[in-house]
C-alpha positions in Angstrom: -50.9 5.8 12.9 -52.9 2.8 11.6 -50.1 0.6 9.9 -50.6 -2.3 12.3 -53.4 -4.8 11.6 -55.7 -5.7 14.4 -55.7 -9.5 15.2 -53.5 -12.2 16.3 -49.7 -12.1 16.4 -47.1 -14.6 17.4 -44.2 -13.4 19.6 -40.8 -14.8 18.5 -40.9 -16.9 21.7 -44.1 -18.6 20.6 -46.8 -16.9 22.6 -49.9 -15.8 20.7 -51.3 -12.3 21.5 -54.2 -10.3 20.1 -53.7 -6.7 19.1 -56.9 -4.8 20.0 -55.8 -1.2 19.2 -53.3 1.6 19.1 -52.9 4.4 21.6 -50.8 7.4 22.2 -48.6 7.9 25.3 -50.1 10.9 27.2 -46.8 12.7 27.7 -44.7 11.9 24.7 -47.4 11.1 22.1 -45.4 8.0 21.2 -47.5 5.5 19.4 -48.2 2.3 21.4 -49.7 -1.0 20.5 -52.4 -2.4 22.9 -52.6 -6.1 23.1 -54.2 -8.9 25.1 -52.0 -11.6 26.5 -54.3 -14.6 26.9 -51.9 -16.7 28.8 -50.4 -16.0 32.3 -47.0 -14.3 31.8 -44.5 -12.7 34.2 -46.5 -13.6 37.3 -49.7 -12.0 35.9 -53.1 -13.7 35.4 -54.3 -14.6 31.9 -56.1 -12.1 29.7 -54.2 -9.1 30.8 -53.8 -6.0 28.6 -50.3 -4.8 27.7 -48.9 -1.9 25.8 -45.6 -1.7 23.9 -44.1 1.1 21.8 -45.1 0.6 18.2 -41.5 0.9 17.0 -40.5 -2.0 19.4 -43.5 -4.1 18.5 -42.6 -3.9 14.8 -38.8 -4.3 15.1 -36.8 -7.4 14.3 -34.7 -9.2 16.9 -31.7 -11.5 16.3 -32.3 -15.0 17.6 -29.7 -17.7 17.0 -28.1 -15.5 14.4 -31.3 -15.0 12.5 -33.1 -11.7 12.1 -36.8 -12.3 12.9 -39.8 -10.1 13.7 -40.5 -9.6 17.4 -44.2 -10.2 16.5 -45.5 -11.8 13.4 -49.0 -11.3 12.2 -50.9 -14.6 11.9 -54.5 -13.4 11.3 -57.8 -12.5 12.8 
């Protein structure tokens, strides 16, 4: 389950988030990435915790015809 580095990642839209851990969904056992969103987003306050399925966190997305990572590791 530990093939994601803890630390800072940049979302393809530019936002920086910090991955703080990995978790399992209680019903499906799907691996989830736990991350802190330091900026206000989607009407929420700053420094909120979010989870996203690991497969989605690691996937690429097509932006302006280019295949780019949804989140790119940028360090600790």
